[in-house]
C-alpha positions as CSV (number, residue, x, y, z in Angstrom):
1,X,0.0,0.0,0.0
2,X,1.1,3.6,-0.6
3,X,-0.6,7.0,-0.5
4,X,-2.1,6.7,-4.0
5,X,-3.5,3.2,-3.5
6,X,-4.9,4.2,-0.1
7,X,-6.5,7.3,-1.7
8,X,-8.0,5.2,-4.5
9,X,-9.3,2.6,-2.0
10,X,-10.8,5.2,0.3
11,X,-12.6,7.0,-2.5
12,X,-14.1,3.7,-3.7
13,X,-16.0,3.4,-0.5
14,X,-19.6,4.7,-0.4
15,X,-20.2,8.3,0.4
16,X,-16.5,9.2,0.8
17,X,-15.1,12.7,0.3
18,X,-11.5,14.0,0.8
19,X,-10.3,17.2,2.2
20,X,-6.9,18.6,3.2
21,X,-7.0,19.9,6.8
22,X,-4.4,21.4,9.1
23,X,-2.3,22.5,6.0
24,X,-1.0,19.0,5.1
25,X,-3.3,16.2,6.4
26,X,-5.2,14.4,3.7
27,X,-8.5,13.4,5.4
28,X,-11.1,10.9,4.1
29,X,-14.6,11.5,5.4
30,X,-17.9,9.8,5.4
31,X,-20.9,12.0,6.2
32,X,-18.4,14.8,7.0
33,X,-16.7,12.7,9.7
34,X,-13.1,11.6,9.3
35,X,-12.3,7.8,9.1
36,X,-8.8,7.9,7.8
37,X,-6.0,10.5,7.8
38,X,-2.6,10.6,6.1
39,X,0.0,13.1,5.1
40,X,-0.8,14.8,1.8
41,X,2.8,15.4,1.0
42,X,4.5,12.2,2.4
43,X,4.1,8.5,1.7
44,X,4.4,7.4,5.3
45,X,1.4,5.6,6.9
46,X,-2.0,6.7,8.1
47,X,-4.3,6.9,11.1
48,X,-7.8,5.3,11.4
49,X,-10.3,4.1,13.9
50,X,-10.3,0.5,15.2
51,X,-12.8,-1.5,17.3
52,X,-12.5,-1.0,21.0
53,X,-11.6,-4.6,21.5
54,X,-8.8,-4.5,18.9
55,X,-7.2,-1.3,20.1
56,X,-4.7,-2.7,22.7
57,X,-3.6,-5.5,20.4
58,X,-3.0,-3.1,17.5
59,X,-0.9,-0.7,19.5
60,X,1.1,-3.6,20.8
61,X,2.2,-4.4,17.3
62,X,5.5,-3.0,16.0
63,X,5.1,0.1,13.9
64,X,1.7,1.0,15.3
65,X,1.1,3.7,18.0
66,X,-1.9,5.5,19.5
67,X,-2.9,8.2,17.1
68,X,-1.9,11.7,18.3
69,X,-5.0,13.6,19.4
70,X,-7.4,10.8,18.6
71,X,-6.2,7.9,20.7
72,X,-9.1,8.4,23.2
73,X,-11.5,7.6,20.4
74,X,-9.6,4.3,19.6
75,X,-7.6,5.6,16.6
76,X,-4.2,4.2,15.8
77,X,-1.4,5.5,13.7
78,X,0.5,3.1,11.5
79,X,3.9,4.7,11.1
80,X,4.7,3.3,7.7
81,X,2.6,1.6,5.0
82,X,4.9,-1.4,5.3
83,X,3.7,-2.4,8.8
84,X,0.4,-3.8,7.4
85,X,-0.3,-5.9,4.4
86,X,-2.5,-4.6,1.6
87,X,-5.3,-6.9,2.7
88,X,-4.9,-5.6,6.3
89,X,-5.0,-2.0,5.1
90,X,-8.2,-2.6,3.2
91,X,-9.8,-4.5,6.1
92,X,-9.0,-1.9,8.7
93,X,-9.8,1.2,6.6
94,X,-13.1,-0.4,5.5
95,X,-13.9,-1.2,9.1
96,X,-13.0,2.4,10.2
97,X,-15.4,3.7,7.5
98,X,-18.2,1.5,8.8
99,X,-17.5,2.4,12.5
100,X,-17.7,6.1,11.7
101,X,-20.7,5.7,9.4
102,X,-22.6,3.8,12.2
103,X,-22.4,6.9,14.4
104,X,-23.9,9.2,11.9
105,X,-27.6,10.2,12.2
106,X,-29.8,7.6,10.6
107,X,-31.1,10.0,7.9
108,X,-27.6,10.9,6.8
109,X,-26.4,7.3,7.0
110,X,-29.3,6.2,4.8
111,X,-28.5,8.9,2.2
112,X,-25.0,7.6,1.7
């Protein structure tokens, strides 16, 4: 996985938009809520939300840390794209998309 394949994958998910925030963070959103964040100008990993029960196991893995500013919401930061296989990236990013979408108001969620 790299930034371009991550971008392509994220944009293939239903209802996804992208936005650059904080000058250099490329954010992928569903219903206006972030589900994946990476650096717009560097090819070096990304942050996303994981299930509560997966959080401890994920941050125990080499190359994965609690996401700065978002760890309390069970977000992790994978320091480099090499720390997960492509299949794992797709699984966890898709799961993050679903976790964030589930929290949206029903009317908005149904319109996606």
